[in-house]
C-alpha positions in Angstrom: 112.7 86.5 125.5 111.5 87.6 122.1 107.8 88.3 121.5 106.2 86.2 119.0 106.1 87.7 115.5 103.1 85.7 114.1 99.5 84.9 115.0 100.4 81.3 115.5 103.3 82.2 117.6 101.1 84.3 120.0 98.6 81.3 120.5 101.5 79.2 121.4 103.2 81.7 123.5 99.7 82.1 125.4 99.3 78.3 126.0 102.9 78.2 127.0 102.6 80.8 129.7 99.4 79.2 131.1 100.9 75.6 130.9 103.9 77.1 132.9 101.7 78.9 135.6 99.5 76.0 136.1 102.3 73.6 136.5 103.8 76.0 139.0 100.5 76.1 140.9 100.2 72.2 140.9 103.9 72.2 142.4 103.1 74.9 145.1 99.6 74.3 145.7 98.5 70.9 144.4 94.9 71.2 146.3 94.2 74.2 144.3 94.9 72.4 141.1 92.8 69.5 142.1 89.8 71.7 143.1 90.2 73.6 139.5 90.1 70.2 137.9 86.9 69.1 139.8 88.8 66.4 141.8 88.1 65.8 145.3 90.5 67.1 148.0 91.0 64.6 150.9 92.4 65.4 154.3 94.5 62.5 154.2 95.4 59.8 151.7 95.7 56.1 152.3 98.8 54.0 152.1 99.7 53.3 148.5 97.6 56.3 147.3 100.1 58.2 144.9 97.9 61.1 143.9 100.3 63.5 145.3 103.2 62.0 143.4 101.3 61.8 140.2 100.1 65.5 140.6 103.8 66.6 141.0 104.9 64.7 138.1 102.0 66.0 135.9 102.8 69.7 137.2 106.3 69.3 136.5 105.4 68.1 132.8 103.0 71.1 132.5 105.7 73.4 133.7 108.4 72.0 131.4 105.8 71.9 128.4 105.2 75.6 129.1 108.9 76.4 128.8 109.0 74.3 125.4 106.1 76.3 124.0 107.7 79.8 124.9 110.8 78.7 123.4 109.1 77.7 120.3 107.2 80.9 120.1 110.5 83.1 120.7 112.0 81.1 117.7 108.9 81.0 115.5 109.5 77.1 115.2 106.4 76.8 112.9 106.9 72.9 112.4 106.2 72.7 116.2 103.2 74.8 115.8 101.8 72.3 113.3 102.7 69.3 115.5 100.9 70.8 118.6 97.6 71.2 116.5 97.7 67.6 115.8 98.8 66.3 119.2 96.4 68.8 121.2 93.4 67.4 119.1 94.6 64.0 120.2 94.6 65.1 123.9 91.1 66.5 123.5 89.9 63.1 122.3 91.7 61.1 125.1 90.5 63.5 127.9 86.9 63.6 126.5 86.9 59.9 126.5 88.0 59.8 130.0 85.2 62.0 131.1 82.6 60.1 129.0 83.9 56.8 130.6 83.2 58.3 134.1 87.0 57.8 134.8 87.1 61.7 135.7 84.6 64.2 136.8 82.8 66.2 134.3 84.5 69.4 135.0 87.7 67.7 133.7 86.1 68.1 130.3 87.1 72.0 130.6 90.8 70.6 130.2 89.6 68.6 126.8 87.9 71.8 125.7 90.9 73.9 126.4 93.1 71.7 124.3 90.7 71.7 121.5 90.3 75.5 121.6 94.1 75.9 121.6 94.7 73.6 118.7 92.0 75.4 116.6 93.5 78.7 117.5 96.9 77.8 116.4 95.6 76.2 113.2 93.6 79.5 112.5 96.7 81.5 113.4 98.9 79.4 111.0 96.2 79.6 108.1 96.1 83.4 108.6 100.0 83.7 108.7 100.2 81.7 105.5 97.4 83.9 103.9 98.9 87.1 105.2 102.5 86.0 103.7 101.0 84.8 100.4 100.9 88.1 98.4 104.4 89.3 99.5 105.9 85.7 98.5 104.0 85.4 95.2 105.1 89.1 94.2 108.7 88.5 95.2 109.1 85.0 93.6 107.4 86.0 90.3 108.9 89.5 89.6 111.7 89.7 92.0 111.8 92.3 94.8 110.3 95.4 94.0 112.9 97.5 96.0 115.6 97.1 98.6 113.1 96.8 101.5 111.2 94.0 99.7 114.4 92.1 99.3 115.3 92.5 103.0 111.8 91.0 103.9 
């Protein structure tokens, strides 16, 4: 697996790795994940309570999403980075509303905050990468490459 080559790539890779780990924890130790999120862990569940099934599905989705993010960071898929900024902010909004509506415990707001911070970190990384690349692109496009090394970049 290639390491990211940009600031934005690193933010996506870190989130991907964490999503993969959280997904794996939810699949192997669902009680741990429930406790981390602030949900009550019951000794037994009533018939028709599909909390375990839903947790398995969510954990598998998190695991898969982690793989997607790691793949995107390894290939520097910048369009994906921009897409994640928007939809992680949407996720922040939805999760915050769920907490404010008392449909989830207050500790679940940590998940919303994590999404917002991740979106902002990736947005800053994209800005930083664009800012850092601008002088090279401006020099190359206006005067052509100054040397063979510049032409390779």
